[in-house]
C-alpha positions as CSV (number, residue, x, y, z in Angstrom):
1,M,0.0,0.0,0.0
2,G,1.3,3.4,-0.9
3,K,1.8,6.3,1.5
4,R,-1.2,8.5,2.1
5,I,-1.1,12.2,1.1
6,I,-2.6,14.5,3.7
7,T,-5.3,16.3,1.7
8,D,-7.2,17.8,4.7
9,S,-4.7,19.2,7.1
10,A,-7.3,20.6,9.4
11,S,-8.9,17.2,10.2
12,H,-5.6,15.3,10.5
13,P,-5.2,14.0,14.1
14,I,-1.6,15.4,14.4
15,Q,-1.1,19.1,13.7
16,P,2.3,20.7,12.9
17,Q,2.6,22.4,16.3
18,Q,2.3,19.0,18.0
19,I,5.9,18.1,16.8
20,D,8.9,19.6,18.4
21,A,11.0,20.4,15.4
22,T,13.5,22.5,17.5
23,K,15.3,19.2,18.1
24,H,16.8,16.8,15.5
25,L,14.4,14.0,14.6
26,W,16.7,11.2,15.6
27,E,16.1,7.9,13.8
28,A,12.9,9.0,12.2
29,F,14.1,8.2,8.7
30,G,17.4,6.4,9.4
31,H,19.7,9.1,7.9
32,H,20.9,12.3,9.5
33,E,20.5,14.5,6.4
34,T,17.0,13.2,5.7
35,E,16.0,14.0,9.3
36,V,17.4,17.5,9.0
37,S,15.4,18.0,5.8
38,A,12.3,16.7,7.6
39,G,12.8,19.2,10.4
40,W,12.8,22.1,7.9
41,I,9.6,20.8,6.3
42,V,7.9,20.5,9.7
43,R,9.0,24.0,10.7
44,L,7.7,25.4,7.4
45,C,4.3,23.7,8.0
46,Q,4.3,25.1,11.5
47,K,4.8,28.6,10.1
48,L,2.1,28.0,7.5
49,G,-0.2,26.6,10.2
50,S,-1.1,23.4,8.2
51,W,0.4,20.4,6.5
52,G,0.2,22.1,3.1
53,P,0.3,21.8,0.3
54,F,3.3,24.1,-0.1
55,T,5.5,25.0,-3.1
56,K,9.2,24.3,-3.6
57,Q,9.6,28.1,-3.8
58,Q,8.1,28.5,-0.3
59,L,10.3,25.8,1.1
60,E,13.4,27.2,-0.5
61,A,12.6,30.7,0.7
62,F,12.0,29.5,4.2
63,Y,15.3,27.5,4.1
64,N,17.1,30.6,2.8
65,E,15.7,32.7,5.7
66,G,17.5,30.2,8.0
67,G,20.8,31.2,6.3
68,H,21.0,28.2,4.0
69,K,20.9,27.7,0.3
70,N,19.6,24.9,-2.0
71,F,17.2,22.8,0.0
72,W,17.5,19.0,-0.6
73,F,14.8,16.5,0.2
74,N,17.5,13.9,1.0
75,G,15.3,11.0,0.0
76,L,12.0,12.2,1.5
77,D,10.6,12.6,-2.0
78,S,12.1,9.4,-3.5
79,D,10.9,7.4,-0.5
80,G,7.4,8.8,-0.8
81,Y,7.2,10.7,2.4
82,I,6.9,14.0,0.5
83,V,5.0,13.9,-2.8
84,V,6.1,16.5,-5.3
85,H,3.9,17.4,-8.3
86,G,5.7,20.0,-10.4
87,E,6.2,22.9,-7.9
88,Q,3.7,21.6,-5.4
89,C,4.7,19.5,-2.4
90,Q,2.5,17.5,-0.1
91,V,3.3,15.5,3.1
92,T,2.1,12.1,3.8
93,H,0.5,10.6,6.9
94,E,3.6,8.4,7.3
95,F,5.9,11.5,7.2
96,V,3.9,13.2,10.0
97,S,3.6,10.0,12.0
98,K,7.4,9.3,12.0
99,C,8.1,12.9,12.9
100,F,5.6,12.9,15.7
101,Q,6.7,9.5,17.1
102,T,10.3,10.8,17.2
103,S,9.7,14.2,18.6
104,P,6.3,15.0,20.0
105,A,5.9,18.4,21.5
106,V,5.6,18.3,25.3
107,S,2.2,19.9,25.2
108,S,1.0,17.1,22.9
109,I,2.0,14.5,25.5
110,T,0.3,16.2,28.4
111,Q,-2.9,17.0,26.5
112,G,-3.2,13.7,24.7
């Protein structure tokens, strides 16, 4: 079964702010660079207030604001955790679940 794209962010049981993306998402995807990329995507979604969709341009601009250049998905797109259609990017349920399992925000634990 393929990974499931989040099409209705508002009704998804995990919201972007429920993930602590201030820390590295250790072991979420099995590769340090992939986990760094995932953290940037979570932080962008937190800034946008939803799981997207978002554009590559939005992601690159957000990454550049952090003092970096040339965002790389580092396998998130080829492994199906992020689905890219032209310039539009969408996260999958599996992406969100892995990020949340690795680094839930403290408020999510105490509220849930």
